[in-house]
C-alpha positions as CSV (number, residue, x, y, z in Angstrom):
1,M,139.9,70.2,65.3
2,V,143.0,70.4,63.1
3,N,144.5,67.6,60.9
4,T,148.0,66.8,62.0
5,L,150.6,64.2,61.0
6,E,149.3,62.2,63.9
7,G,145.6,62.6,63.1
8,W,143.0,65.1,64.1
9,K,143.8,67.1,67.3
10,E,141.9,69.6,69.3
11,V,143.1,73.1,69.4
12,C,142.2,75.3,72.5
13,I,141.1,78.9,71.8
14,G,140.6,81.7,74.3
15,I,139.5,85.3,74.0
16,F,139.5,88.2,76.3
17,A,137.0,90.8,75.1
18,L,136.1,94.2,76.6
19,R,132.5,95.1,75.7
20,E,130.1,97.8,77.0
21,L,126.8,96.6,78.3
22,G,124.0,96.6,75.9
23,V,120.4,97.7,76.5
24,S,118.2,95.6,78.8
25,A,116.3,92.9,76.9
26,F,113.4,90.5,77.7
27,P,114.0,86.8,77.1
28,N,111.9,86.7,73.9
29,A,114.4,89.2,72.3
30,W,117.5,87.1,73.2
31,D,118.4,86.3,69.5
32,T,117.3,89.6,67.9
33,R,118.9,92.2,70.2
34,H,122.1,93.9,69.1
35,L,124.9,93.9,71.6
36,P,127.7,96.5,71.2
37,R,130.7,95.2,69.4
38,P,133.8,94.6,71.7
39,H,136.1,97.5,71.5
40,M,139.0,95.3,72.4
41,S,139.6,91.6,71.8
42,V,142.7,89.5,72.4
43,A,142.7,85.9,71.1
44,F,145.2,83.1,71.7
45,A,145.2,79.5,70.6
46,A,147.4,76.5,70.9
47,L,147.5,72.7,70.4
48,E,148.6,71.7,73.9
49,E,147.3,70.1,77.1
50,K,144.6,72.0,78.9
51,D,146.6,72.5,82.1
52,I,149.4,74.1,80.0
53,F,146.9,76.2,78.0
54,R,145.4,77.5,81.3
55,R,148.8,79.2,82.0
56,R,148.2,81.4,79.0
57,W,145.1,82.8,80.8
58,T,147.2,83.8,83.8
59,S,149.8,85.4,81.5
60,W,147.3,87.4,79.5
61,S,145.3,88.4,82.5
62,H,148.4,90.0,84.0
63,R,149.3,91.8,80.8
64,L,145.7,93.1,80.4
65,K,145.3,93.9,84.1
66,I,142.1,91.7,84.2
67,R,142.3,91.4,88.0
68,D,141.3,95.1,88.1
69,R,138.0,94.1,86.4
70,L,137.0,90.9,88.2
71,E,133.9,92.4,89.7
72,T,132.4,93.0,86.2
73,M,134.0,90.0,84.5
74,S,132.0,87.1,83.0
75,V,133.3,83.7,81.8
76,L,131.3,82.0,79.0
77,G,132.0,78.4,78.1
78,D,130.6,75.5,76.1
79,G,130.0,73.3,79.2
80,A,133.4,71.5,79.4
81,H,134.2,71.0,83.1
82,W,137.9,72.0,82.7
83,I,137.0,75.5,81.5
84,W,135.2,76.3,84.8
85,E,137.8,74.6,86.9
86,A,140.6,76.5,85.1
87,S,138.7,79.8,85.4
88,R,138.3,79.5,89.2
89,L,142.0,78.6,89.6
90,V,143.0,81.7,87.6
91,F,140.3,84.3,88.4
92,G,138.5,82.9,91.5
93,R,134.7,83.3,91.6
94,T,133.4,85.2,88.6
95,K,130.0,85.4,86.8
96,E,129.8,82.2,84.9
97,N,127.5,81.5,82.0
98,L,126.8,78.3,80.0
99,D,126.6,79.2,76.3
100,I,122.8,79.2,75.5
101,Y,123.4,77.4,72.2
102,H,125.1,74.4,73.9
103,A,122.3,74.3,76.5
104,L,119.6,74.2,73.8
105,E,121.6,71.7,71.8
106,N,121.6,69.3,74.7
107,L,117.9,69.7,75.2
108,S,117.4,69.2,71.4
109,T,119.4,65.9,71.5
110,C,117.2,64.7,74.3
111,G,114.0,65.8,72.4
112,K,115.1,63.7,69.4
113,E,115.2,60.6,71.6
114,L,111.7,61.3,72.9
115,F,110.0,62.4,69.7
116,L,110.6,62.1,66.0
117,A,112.9,65.0,64.9
118,G,110.9,67.5,62.9
119,S,107.6,66.3,64.4
120,T,105.1,68.7,65.9
121,E,105.7,67.2,69.4
122,Y,109.4,67.7,69.0
123,A,109.0,71.3,67.9
124,A,106.6,72.1,70.7
125,R,109.0,70.6,73.3
126,Q,111.9,72.6,71.9
127,E,110.0,75.8,72.1
128,K,108.8,75.1,75.6
129,T,112.2,74.2,77.0
130,K,113.8,77.2,75.3
131,V,111.2,79.5,77.0
132,L,111.6,77.9,80.3
133,L,115.4,78.1,80.2
134,L,115.5,81.7,79.2
135,E,112.7,82.9,81.5
136,E,113.1,80.7,84.6
137,G,116.6,79.2,84.3
138,Y,117.4,76.1,86.3
139,E,114.3,76.3,88.5
140,G,111.9,76.2,85.5
141,I,113.8,73.6,83.4
142,S,114.4,71.2,86.3
143,V,110.7,71.0,87.2
144,F,109.9,70.3,83.6
145,L,112.5,67.6,83.3
146,A,111.3,66.0,86.5
147,Q,107.8,65.8,85.0
148,E,109.3,64.2,81.9
149,K,111.1,61.6,83.9
150,A,107.9,60.6,85.6
151,R,106.1,60.5,82.2
152,V,108.7,58.2,80.5
153,K,109.8,56.1,83.5
154,E,108.6,52.9,81.9
155,D,110.8,53.4,78.8
156,A,114.4,52.8,79.8
157,A,116.0,54.5,76.8
158,K,113.9,57.7,77.0
159,L,114.4,57.8,80.8
160,K,118.1,57.6,80.3
161,A,118.0,60.5,77.8
162,V,116.1,62.8,80.1
163,E,118.3,61.9,83.1
164,R,121.4,62.6,81.0
165,V,120.3,66.2,80.1
166,A,118.9,66.8,83.6
167,G,122.3,65.8,85.0
168,Y,124.1,68.1,82.5
169,L,122.0,71.1,83.4
170,D,122.1,70.3,87.1
171,W,125.9,70.6,87.0
172,H,125.5,74.0,85.4
173,K,122.6,75.2,87.5
174,E,124.4,78.3,88.7
175,R,125.3,79.2,85.0
176,L,121.7,79.3,83.6
177,N,120.9,82.8,84.8
178,Y,120.0,84.0,81.3
179,R,117.1,86.3,82.2
180,E,119.3,88.2,84.6
181,R,122.1,88.6,82.1
182,L,119.7,89.7,79.4
183,S,118.3,92.4,81.7
184,E,121.8,93.6,82.4
185,G,122.6,93.8,78.7
186,R,125.2,90.9,78.9
187,A,126.0,88.2,76.3
188,I,124.5,84.8,76.9
189,G,126.3,83.0,74.1
190,S,129.9,82.3,73.2
191,G,129.4,83.2,69.6
192,Q,132.6,85.2,69.5
193,V,134.8,82.2,70.3
194,E,132.7,79.9,68.0
195,G,133.3,82.4,65.2
196,A,137.0,82.4,66.1
197,C,137.1,78.6,65.7
198,K,135.9,79.1,62.1
199,N,137.7,82.3,61.2
200,L,140.8,82.3,63.4
201,I,141.7,78.6,63.1
202,G,139.5,77.0,60.4
203,A,140.1,79.5,57.6
204,R,143.8,79.0,57.7
205,L,144.6,75.6,59.3
206,K,141.8,73.5,57.8
207,Q,142.7,73.9,54.1
208,T,141.7,71.0,51.9
209,G,144.3,68.2,52.3
210,A,146.4,70.1,54.8
211,R,148.2,68.2,57.5
212,W,150.3,70.0,60.1
213,R,153.2,69.5,62.5
214,K,152.4,70.4,66.0
215,D,155.1,73.1,66.3
216,R,154.1,74.7,63.1
217,I,150.4,74.8,64.1
218,N,151.3,76.8,67.3
219,K,153.5,79.2,65.3
220,M,150.7,79.8,62.8
221,E,148.2,80.2,65.5
222,V,150.2,83.1,67.0
223,L,150.0,84.9,63.6
224,C,146.3,84.1,63.2
225,S,145.6,85.4,66.7
226,L,147.4,88.7,66.0
227,F,145.4,89.1,62.8
228,Y,142.1,88.2,64.5
229,A,142.7,90.8,67.3
230,E,143.7,93.5,64.8
231,L,147.1,93.7,66.3
232,W,149.0,92.6,63.2
233,R,150.5,96.0,62.3
234,D,151.2,96.9,65.9
235,Y,153.1,93.6,66.4
236,W,155.3,94.1,63.3
237,K,156.0,97.7,64.3
238,Q,157.3,96.5,67.7
239,A,159.2,93.6,66.0
240,K,161.2,95.9,63.7
């Protein structure tokens, strides 16, 4: 989110990254393993409608010859429906993965409505749902949530909370294959793009008291993207 003359507006950010597969890992090592650093990353960002932003995917995919790599390509997203819809329009069917942190965050939100945040019951539920999600994916977590719905059915507010997260994960059921991806040495989190939100956009455009015009935001984002992708010097060599 960037502060503009018309108020806070959402900036879209996309990254194409080429990364070698890491070593196979068990679910309990998901947050301690070390994945190889991407040896190529291209970032792009803009303050514009999502349908227009999607066209940038097509443009970059042609320039980078992404279509030659579709069999090994993965798309990671934060759960927003438009990302998956746009991905399928541009790339067709690829390996899709819901960012693990967003999945756990939604389960955590539900847990806070069922138990007191910070309580032993809340912590135990968080650990259980994390293990189920990582080890059994949709099959495991859906059975657990069905049991929770039966347990809280007399409490309308708690039942609604469980149904909400169950519906969210049900829509993403084909994107919860974390165990398989870990065994293949693939990423299960969109940490790279989350980091870009902070370092690509936030560090420059969210200065204290700054308010931007839309056209100037997009021009600055081009420069920030070049710097992020380590293409700054190459760009200026070509521009001379």
